[in-house]
C-alpha positions in Angstrom: 200.5 54.4 52.3 202.1 54.3 55.7 204.1 51.4 57.0 201.5 50.5 59.6 198.7 50.3 57.1 200.8 48.1 54.8 201.5 45.7 57.6 197.9 45.6 58.5 196.9 44.9 55.0 199.5 42.1 54.6 198.5 40.6 57.9 194.8 40.6 56.8 195.7 39.1 53.4 197.8 36.4 55.1 195.0 35.5 57.4 192.5 35.5 54.5 194.7 33.3 52.4 195.4 31.0 55.4 191.7 30.8 56.1 191.0 29.9 52.5 193.8 27.3 52.5 192.6 25.9 55.8 189.0 25.7 54.5 189.8 24.4 51.0 192.8 22.2 51.7 193.5 21.4 55.3 189.9 20.6 56.3 189.3 18.1 53.5 192.7 16.5 54.1 192.0 16.1 57.8 188.6 14.8 57.1 189.9 12.4 54.5 192.6 11.1 56.8 190.3 10.6 59.7 187.7 9.0 57.4 190.3 6.6 56.0 191.5 5.6 59.4 187.9 5.1 60.6 187.1 2.9 57.6 190.2 0.8 58.3 189.5 0.3 61.9 185.8 -0.3 61.4 186.5 -2.7 58.5 188.8 -4.8 60.7 186.3 -4.8 63.6 183.4 -5.5 61.4 185.1 -8.4 59.8 186.2 -9.8 63.1 182.7 -9.3 64.6 181.1 -10.8 61.5 183.3 -13.8 61.5 182.8 -14.2 65.3 179.0 -13.9 64.9 178.9 -16.6 62.2 181.0 -18.9 64.4 179.1 -18.3 67.6 175.7 -18.4 65.9 176.5 -21.9 64.6 177.8 -22.9 68.0 174.8 -21.4 69.8 172.3 -22.9 67.3 173.9 -26.3 67.6 173.8 -26.2 71.4 170.3 -24.8 71.6 169.0 -27.5 69.2 170.6 -30.2 71.3 169.2 -28.8 74.6 165.7 -28.2 73.0 165.7 -31.8 71.8 166.5 -32.9 75.3 163.8 -30.7 76.7 161.3 -32.1 74.3 162.3 -35.6 75.3 161.7 -34.7 79.0 158.3 -33.1 78.3 157.3 -36.1 76.2 158.3 -38.5 78.9 156.4 -36.6 81.6 153.4 -36.3 79.3 153.2 -40.0 78.7 150.3 -42.0 80.2 152.8 -44.0 82.2 153.5 -41.1 84.6 149.9 -40.2 85.2 149.0 -43.9 85.6 151.8 -44.4 88.1 150.7 -41.4 90.1 147.2 -42.9 90.4 148.6 -46.2 91.5 151.6 -44.9 93.5 150.0 -46.0 96.8 149.3 -49.6 95.5 151.4 -52.5 96.6 154.6 -53.2 94.8 153.1 -56.6 93.8 150.4 -54.9 91.8 151.0 -55.9 88.2 149.7 -52.7 86.7 151.9 -50.6 88.9 155.0 -52.8 88.1 154.2 -52.4 84.4 154.1 -48.7 84.6 157.4 -48.6 86.6 159.2 -50.7 84.0 157.8 -48.6 81.2 159.2 -45.5 82.8 162.5 -47.2 83.3 162.6 -48.0 79.6 161.8 -44.3 78.8 164.6 -43.3 81.2 167.0 -45.6 79.4 166.1 -43.9 76.1 166.5 -40.5 77.6 169.9 -41.5 79.1 171.0 -42.7 75.7 171.3 -39.0 74.6 174.9 -38.0 74.3 174.5 -35.0 76.6 173.0 -37.1 79.4 175.1 -39.1 81.8 172.2 -40.0 84.2 168.5 -39.7 84.4 166.1 -40.5 87.2 162.6 -39.6 88.4 161.6 -38.4 91.9 158.0 -38.6 93.2 157.5 -35.6 95.5 154.6 -36.8 97.6 155.7 -40.5 97.7 158.9 -42.1 98.9 159.9 -43.4 95.5 162.8 -42.7 93.0 162.9 -44.5 89.6 166.3 -45.0 87.9 167.4 -46.9 84.9 168.8 -49.6 87.1 166.5 -49.5 90.1 163.4 -48.1 91.7 163.6 -47.6 95.4 163.0 -45.1 98.3 164.7 -41.7 98.4 167.0 -42.3 101.3 168.4 -45.5 99.8 168.8 -44.0 96.4 170.6 -40.8 97.5 172.9 -42.8 99.8 173.8 -45.7 97.5 173.1 -44.8 93.9 173.4 -41.0 93.9 175.2 -40.0 97.1 175.4 -36.3 98.1 178.0 -34.7 100.3 177.0 -34.5 104.0 176.7 -30.7 103.9 175.0 -30.5 100.5 172.3 -33.2 100.7 169.6 -30.9 102.2 170.4 -28.1 99.7 170.1 -30.5 96.7 166.9 -32.1 97.9 165.4 -28.5 98.3 165.5 -28.3 94.5 162.5 -30.6 94.4 160.1 -28.0 95.4 157.7 -25.8 93.4 157.2 -25.7 89.6 160.3 -26.5 87.5 160.5 -26.2 83.7 163.9 -27.6 83.0 165.6 -25.5 85.8 169.3 -26.0 85.9 171.2 -26.9 89.1 175.0 -26.4 88.9 175.7 -27.2 92.6 175.3 -30.9 92.0 178.6 -32.8 92.9 178.1 -34.8 89.6 178.0 -31.6 87.5 175.3 -29.6 85.8 171.8 -31.1 86.0 168.3 -30.1 84.9 165.0 -30.6 86.8 161.5 -30.6 85.3 158.3 -31.0 87.3 154.9 -32.6 86.4 152.1 -31.6 86.2 153.6 -28.7 84.4 151.4 -25.7 85.5 151.2 -26.3 89.2 153.2 -25.0 92.2 152.8 -28.4 93.9 154.0 -30.9 91.3 154.0 -34.6 92.0 156.9 -35.8 89.9 160.4 -34.4 89.2 162.5 -35.6 86.3 166.2 -35.1 86.7 168.9 -35.4 84.0 172.6 -35.0 84.8 174.6 -33.7 81.9 177.7 -35.3 80.6 180.2 -32.5 81.2 182.8 -33.9 78.7 180.2 -34.2 75.9 178.8 -30.7 76.7 182.3 -29.3 76.6 182.9 -30.9 73.2 179.6 -29.5 71.9 180.5 -25.9 72.8 184.1 -26.1 71.6 185.1 -24.1 68.5 188.0 -25.6 66.4 189.5 -22.2 65.4 193.0 -21.1 66.2 192.1 -17.5 67.1 189.4 -18.7 69.6 191.1 -19.2 72.9 188.0 -20.5 74.8 184.2 -20.8 74.9 181.7 -21.0 77.8 178.0 -21.1 78.7 177.4 -18.5 81.5 174.2 -17.3 83.3 173.2 -13.7 84.0 173.5 -14.5 87.8 177.3 -14.9 87.4 177.7 -18.7 87.1 179.7 -20.7 84.6 177.6 -23.6 83.5 180.2 -25.1 81.3 183.5 -23.9 79.7 186.2 -25.1 77.3 189.7 -23.7 77.3 189.3 -20.7 79.7 191.8 -19.8 82.4 190.9 -18.2 85.7 191.4 -14.6 84.5 189.1 -15.2 81.4 186.5 -16.8 83.6 186.5 -13.7 85.8 186.0 -11.5 82.8 183.1 -13.7 81.6 181.4 -13.5 85.0 181.9 -9.7 85.2 180.3 -9.0 81.8 177.5 -11.5 82.1 176.4 -9.9 85.3 176.5 -6.4 83.9 175.0 -7.2 80.5 171.4 -6.1 80.2 171.2 -6.3 76.4 170.9 -9.3 74.2 174.0 -10.1 72.1 177.1 -8.0 72.7 180.6 -7.8 71.2 183.2 -6.4 73.6 186.7 -5.5 72.7 189.4 -5.0 75.4 193.2 -4.5 75.2 193.9 -8.2 75.5 190.9 -10.1 74.1 187.6 -9.8 72.3 184.6 -11.2 74.3 181.4 -12.0 72.5 178.1 -12.6 74.3 175.1 -14.1 72.5 171.9 -14.6 74.5 170.6 -18.1 74.2 167.2 -18.8 72.6 166.8 -21.8 74.9 167.1 -19.9 78.2 166.9 -16.1 78.4 169.3 -16.1 81.4 172.1 -17.9 79.4 174.9 -16.4 77.3 177.1 -18.2 74.9 180.6 -16.7 75.2 183.7 -16.8 73.0 187.0 -15.2 73.7 189.3 -14.3 70.7 193.0 -13.3 70.7 193.3 -9.6 69.7 197.1 -9.6 69.1 196.7 -10.7 65.5 193.1 -9.6 65.0 193.3 -6.0 66.0 197.0 -5.0 65.4 196.3 -2.4 62.7 193.6 -0.8 64.8 195.9 -0.1 67.7 198.1 2.2 65.5 195.4 4.7 64.7 193.2 4.4 67.8 193.7 8.0 69.0 192.6 9.4 65.6 189.5 7.2 65.7 188.5 8.6 69.0 188.8 12.1 67.6 186.7 11.2 64.7 184.2 9.7 67.1 184.0 13.0 69.0 183.3 14.7 65.7 180.4 12.4 65.1 179.2 12.9 68.6 179.0 16.7 68.1 177.3 16.3 64.7 175.0 13.7 66.2 174.1 16.1 69.1 173.0 18.8 66.6 171.1 16.3 64.5 169.5 14.9 67.6 168.4 18.4 68.7 167.0 19.2 65.3 165.2 15.9 65.1 163.9 16.2 68.6 162.1 19.4 67.6 160.6 17.7 64.6 159.5 14.6 66.5 158.0 16.6 69.4 155.2 18.0 67.2 153.4 14.6 66.4 153.9 13.6 70.1 152.1 16.7 71.2 149.2 16.0 68.8 149.0 12.4 70.1 148.9 13.7 73.6 146.0 16.0 72.9 144.1 13.2 71.1 144.6 10.9 74.1 143.0 13.2 76.6 139.7 11.3 76.3 141.5 8.0 77.0 143.2 9.6 80.0 139.8 10.6 81.4 138.6 7.0 81.1 141.7 5.7 82.8 141.0 8.1 85.7 137.8 6.0 86.4 140.1 3.3 87.6 141.5 5.4 90.4 139.2 4.0 93.1 140.5 0.5 92.5 144.1 1.7 92.4 143.6 3.7 95.6 142.2 0.7 97.4 145.3 -1.3 96.4 147.4 1.6 97.6 145.8 1.5 101.0 146.2 -2.3 101.2 150.0 -1.9 100.5 150.3 0.7 103.3 148.6 -1.4 105.9 150.7 -4.4 104.9 153.8 -2.3 105.5 155.1 -2.0 101.9 155.3 1.8 102.3 156.9 2.8 105.6 158.2 6.3 104.9 156.3 9.5 104.5 157.9 10.7 101.3 157.1 7.5 99.3 153.5 7.6 100.5 153.1 11.2 99.6 154.6 10.7 96.2 152.4 7.7 95.2 149.3 9.4 96.7 149.9 12.4 94.4 150.3 10.1 91.4 147.0 8.4 91.9 145.1 11.6 93.1 144.6 10.2 96.7 143.9 13.0 99.1 144.6 12.5 102.9 145.6 14.5 105.9 149.2 14.0 106.9 148.6 14.6 110.6 145.5 12.8 111.9 144.8 9.9 114.2 143.7 6.7 112.5 142.8 3.2 113.6 142.5 0.0 111.6 139.5 -2.2 112.2 139.7 -5.8 110.8 136.4 -7.5 110.0 136.7 -11.3 109.8 133.9 -13.1 108.1 133.0 -16.7 109.2 130.6 -17.9 106.5 127.5 -20.0 107.3 128.0 -22.8 104.7 124.3 -23.8 104.8 123.1 -20.4 103.7 126.1 -18.7 102.0 126.9 -21.5 99.6 123.4 -21.4 98.2 123.9 -17.9 96.9 125.2 -17.3 93.3 128.5 -15.6 92.7 126.7 -12.6 91.4 124.6 -12.3 94.6 127.7 -12.7 96.8 129.4 -9.9 94.9 126.4 -7.5 95.2 126.2 -8.3 98.9 129.8 -7.3 99.4 129.3 -4.1 97.4 126.1 -3.3 99.4 128.0 -3.9 102.7 130.7 -1.4 101.6 128.2 1.2 100.7 126.4 0.9 104.0 129.7 1.2 105.9 130.5 4.4 103.9 127.1 6.0 104.6 126.9 5.0 108.2 130.3 6.4 109.2 130.4 10.2 109.9 134.1 10.4 109.5 136.6 9.4 106.7 136.8 5.7 106.3 138.9 3.6 103.8 138.1 0.0 102.9 140.2 -2.6 101.4 140.1 -6.4 101.1 143.3 -7.8 102.6 142.3 -11.5 102.7 139.4 -13.5 101.2 137.7 -13.4 104.6 139.1 -10.2 106.1 138.0 -6.6 105.3 140.2 -3.8 106.7 138.6 -0.5 107.6 140.9 2.5 108.2 139.0 5.0 110.4 140.1 8.6 110.7 139.3 10.1 114.2 137.2 13.3 114.3 137.8 15.2 117.6 134.9 17.6 117.0 132.4 14.7 116.7 134.1 12.7 119.4 134.4 9.9 116.9 137.1 7.3 117.5 137.8 3.6 117.1 135.2 2.4 119.6 132.4 4.4 118.0 133.4 3.2 114.5 133.5 -0.4 115.8 130.0 -0.1 117.2 128.7 1.3 113.9 130.4 -1.5 111.9 128.9 -4.1 114.2 125.4 -2.7 113.8 125.8 -2.8 110.0 127.1 -6.4 110.1 124.2 -7.7 112.2 121.8 -7.5 109.2 124.0 -10.1 107.5 124.2 -12.5 110.4 122.1 -15.0 108.4 125.0 -15.5 106.0 128.1 -15.1 108.1 129.2 -14.5 111.7 131.5 -11.4 112.0 134.3 -10.4 114.3 135.6 -6.9 114.5 139.2 -6.5 115.7 140.3 -3.0 116.9 144.0 -2.1 116.3 146.0 0.6 118.1 145.6 4.2 117.2 148.5 5.8 115.2 149.3 9.3 114.2 151.0 8.8 110.8 150.1 6.9 107.6 153.4 5.0 107.6 152.4 3.5 111.0 149.1 2.0 109.8 150.7 -1.4 109.4 151.2 -1.6 113.2 147.5 -0.9 113.8 146.6 -3.6 111.2 148.9 -6.2 112.8 147.3 -5.6 116.2 143.8 -5.7 114.8 144.6 -9.1 113.3 146.1 -10.3 116.6 143.0 -9.4 118.6 140.8 -11.4 116.2 142.2 -14.5 117.9 140.1 -13.5 121.0 136.7 -14.0 119.4 134.2 -16.2 121.1 131.5 -18.6 120.0 128.3 -16.7 121.1 127.4 -13.5 119.4 126.7 -13.1 115.7 128.8 -9.9 115.7 131.6 -9.6 118.2 134.1 -6.8 118.9 137.5 -7.8 120.1 139.8 -5.3 121.8 142.4 -6.8 124.2 145.0 -9.3 123.1 145.3 -10.8 126.7 141.9 -12.6 126.9 143.6 -16.0 127.1 145.4 -15.1 130.3 142.1 -14.1 131.9 140.2 -17.3 131.0 140.6 -20.4 133.1 140.5 -22.8 130.2 143.1 -25.3 129.0 143.8 -25.4 125.3 144.8 -29.1 125.4 143.9 -32.3 127.2 145.7 -33.2 130.3 147.6 -36.5 130.6 144.9 -37.8 132.9 142.1 -36.9 130.4 144.0 -38.7 127.6 144.4 -41.8 129.8 140.8 -41.8 130.8 139.7 -41.6 127.1 141.9 -44.5 126.2 140.6 -46.6 129.1 136.9 -45.8 128.3 137.5 -46.8 124.7 139.1 -50.1 125.7 136.2 -50.8 128.0 133.7 -49.8 125.3 132.2 -47.0 127.4 131.5 -44.9 124.3 128.7 -42.9 125.9 131.1 -41.6 128.5 133.4 -40.2 125.8 130.6 -38.0 124.4 129.4 -37.0 127.9 132.8 -35.7 128.8 133.1 -33.6 125.6 129.6 -32.1 126.1 130.3 -31.3 129.7 133.5 -29.5 128.8 131.8 -27.5 126.1 129.1 -26.4 128.5 131.9 -25.3 131.0 133.7 -23.5 128.2 130.4 -21.7 127.3 129.9 -20.7 130.9 133.5 -19.3 131.1 133.2 -17.6 127.7 136.4 -19.3 126.5 137.9 -17.9 123.2 137.1 -19.8 120.1 140.7 -20.5 119.2 141.4 -22.1 122.6 138.2 -24.2 122.3 139.2 -25.3 118.8 142.6 -26.4 120.0 141.0 -28.4 122.8 138.4 -30.0 120.4 141.1 -30.8 117.9 143.1 -32.5 120.7 140.0 -34.5 121.7 139.3 -35.7 118.2 142.9 -36.6 117.7 142.9 -38.6 120.9 139.7 -40.5 119.7 141.4 -41.4 116.4 144.5 -42.5 118.2 142.4 -44.8 120.4 140.7 -46.3 117.4 144.0 -46.8 115.6 145.5 -48.5 118.6 143.3 -51.5 118.0 142.3 -51.4 114.3 145.7 -50.3 112.9 143.8 -48.7 110.0 144.3 -45.0 109.0 141.6 -43.7 106.6 143.2 -40.3 105.8 140.4 -38.8 103.7 137.7 -39.8 106.2 139.6 -38.5 109.2 140.6 -35.3 107.3 136.9 -34.6 106.6 136.2 -34.8 110.4 138.9 -32.2 111.2 137.6 -29.9 108.4 134.0 -30.1 109.7 135.2 -29.4 113.2 137.2 -26.3 112.0 134.0 -24.9 110.3 132.0 -24.8 113.5 131.4 -21.2 114.7 129.0 -21.6 117.7 128.8 -23.8 120.8 125.7 -25.5 119.3 127.6 -26.4 116.1 130.4 -27.9 118.2 128.0 -30.0 120.2 126.2 -31.3 117.1 129.5 -31.9 115.3 130.9 -34.1 118.2 127.6 -36.0 118.3 127.9 -36.8 114.6 131.6 -37.7 114.9 130.9 -39.9 117.9 128.2 -41.8 116.0 130.5 -42.3 113.0 133.6 -43.4 114.9 132.1 -45.6 117.6 129.2 -47.3 115.9 129.1 -51.1 115.7 128.1 -52.7 112.4 125.6 -55.5 112.6 126.6 -58.6 110.6 123.5 -58.6 108.6 123.9 -54.9 107.8 127.5 -55.5 106.7 126.5 -58.4 104.4 123.9 -56.1 102.8 126.5 -53.4 102.2 128.9 -55.8 100.5 126.0 -57.2 98.5 125.3 -53.7 97.3 129.0 -53.2 96.5 129.0 -56.4 94.4 125.9 -55.2 92.5 127.7 -51.9 91.8 130.8 -53.7 90.5 128.7 -55.9 88.2 127.0 -52.8 86.8 130.0 -50.6 86.5 132.8 -53.1 85.8 133.9 -51.1 82.7 134.7 -48.0 84.9 137.5 -47.2 87.3 136.7 -49.0 90.6 139.1 -47.7 93.2 139.3 -49.3 96.6 139.4 -45.9 98.1 135.9 -45.1 96.9 134.3 -48.2 98.6 136.5 -47.8 101.7 135.3 -44.3 102.1 131.6 -45.3 101.8 132.1 -47.8 104.7 134.3 -45.5 106.8 137.2 -47.9 106.6 140.8 -47.7 105.6 142.0 -49.4 102.4 143.6 -52.2 104.3 140.6 -52.8 106.6 138.2 -52.8 103.7 140.4 -55.2 101.7 140.5 -57.7 104.6 136.7 -57.4 105.3 135.9 -57.9 101.6 137.9 -61.1 101.5 136.1 -62.3 104.6 132.6 -61.6 103.2 133.1 -62.5 99.5 135.9 -65.1 99.8 138.2 -63.4 97.3 140.5 -60.4 97.3 139.0 -57.2 96.0 141.5 -56.9 93.0 141.1 -60.6 92.0 137.3 -60.4 92.2 137.2 -57.5 89.8 139.7 -59.0 87.5 137.8 -62.3 87.3 134.5 -60.6 86.7 136.0 -58.5 83.9 137.5 -61.6 82.3 134.1 -63.2 82.4 132.6 -60.4 80.5 135.6 -60.4 78.1 134.9 -64.0 77.2 131.4 -63.1 76.3 132.6 -60.4 74.0 135.2 -62.7 72.5 132.7 -65.4 71.6 129.5 -63.4 70.9 131.0 -60.4 69.0 133.6 -59.6 66.4 135.1 -56.7 68.4 138.9 -56.1 68.2 141.0 -57.0 71.3 141.7 -53.2 71.9 137.9 -52.5 71.9 137.1 -55.3 74.3 139.9 -54.2 76.6 138.4 -50.7 76.7 134.9 -52.0 77.2 135.7 -54.0 80.3 137.7 -51.2 82.0 141.4 -51.8 81.1 143.6 -48.9 80.1 145.4 -50.7 77.3 145.7 -53.8 75.2 148.9 -55.1 76.9 147.5 -54.9 80.4 144.3 -56.9 79.3 146.3 -59.6 77.5 148.7 -60.0 80.5 145.8 -60.4 83.0 143.9 -62.8 80.6 147.0 -65.0 80.3 147.5 -64.9 84.0 144.1 -66.4 84.8 143.4 -68.4 81.6 146.9 -69.5 80.5 146.3 -68.4 76.9 145.9 -65.1 75.1 142.4 -63.6 74.2 143.0 -64.3 70.5 143.9 -68.0 71.2 140.8 -68.3 73.4 138.6 -67.0 70.6 140.1 -69.2 68.0 139.8 -72.3 70.2 136.1 -71.9 71.3 134.6 -70.5 68.1 
């Protein structure tokens, strides 16, 4: 054997032995050492995380329980009958005993709510009334927020803006008095009437979230928007770390380990946007882990590689059942495709509203919903505004109305020779996107004429106005055409059943003033003072005739008519000092519904007869006689002064004064005395309980009935029954 062959053999044997050694010895040793290190590190981290989870779970549960209990108290208070009763009587005089009773009951409830250890102050704000109820006082908003709950000069408007919209214990941390919570009532409405505000006791809240452990350096409650609602023991650097992680955290609970500290985030069950945060000192907690950190990362890479292969293998195995499910769901996909017309209409509506303003996004979404269109084509948006005839349209059933709209759409599709897209952009506006056809010489004017012909067959139910927008060359510009079409609708007149509006400058061409001149207002005031009521109506009818002759736009005529009606009401109020809001509002609503010159004339004739009529004494006496008869028959029901004042076209104050002049007693006292008269009969002739008698004669509760009985009789109902039986 030559020397070269021997060397090769030895070298091969060496490498074989080394390979066997490496496979049999070194690989198990390396794996064992890495596994041991991993177990040590993970054991330390798991123990620390487990201990932290136990502590913070107890801390979060305790805080959630306290906040939920406070939330329940607030809901119970707003759900009580005192709140709804006060809202019904909020416009009553402060001397009204029932109103005063409800206010004091609410103050007692606020006192109980303020007794909670987390609450430093509680008060209630009425949104539509100038009233704030506190534990110590109930007064108007300006006085309360200046004297009892003052706000900084630059923050008062921002704080008062919190009392807007629906609130379900929304938290405000920009209050100079600390964190506060706001809850609205009624609960499920965007225009609530009452806001209940509680201001948290920051010291008590800090004690509640503190953790008495040496390794815990601080705790906090933070929101996902990057705000610290309350904290205990944190420095500025730790506060910055908390804010950074709460903003970036998208999961629920999280345990973060850094070089200096361990930060634990637990999502609150009370509020999904809250996190309970604890910061632990890692110098003693994670000291063994720092020694072998590099090896743990190597072991992690090993697991990543293995996991990649396993994931690849499992993905092949999992894909098979997914493929089978996809094939089985083809039938379902076909059914879903039947919804494409509805989705496509919504897509068109979004385009003309300007939500898609670039070509790529429109092309992408159109492809997703199988919406075919030509990229380069001239299009115009026509806006059809419906002005319903209440006398005819309201008599139709909802089913008939729906079928009528479907029929209208079908007729528009069939009557138009070019491509047309329809979508409902508003309850009373239908948008028609018309594609021009140069071969048929079909454009916006031709389409508007066809639409007007179709709409004429529905003139019995509604008057229609077609607004023509500008012509655009790209889909992403349709919102400009739609905006102009809406703008030209303002130029509609009061003559034709179907009208086409084109130019937005009609107002400038019409010699018609939108408002009364100073001389006209003065003349109306003088004619009212001299009781020349007929001249008031003659002036309006003359101006309407002139507006019809000049073909004035409807919006200008409506502005002028509204100004006339407002001037009439001001003239009446200058002498009577009564303001019947529901009655006057109904007049403005009727005026706004008028769609023709004839309707405006008839409307003003009726309004004139209602505002400027003179009641005969005998007729007024008969009216009050009928009201007394109604009270005697329905004394056990709610008899609001607003109801009778509306029947006689009077304000509440005017009706109350007239009632006293005609009957000899105040309205409230008369009802109270008549109810007590009936109560005495029940007390002496029946064995009914006091609660049942109170309900039968129209009182909300036993206490209110007893208090009224004692006020007029000097004794309680039970004493009256025992004395006279």
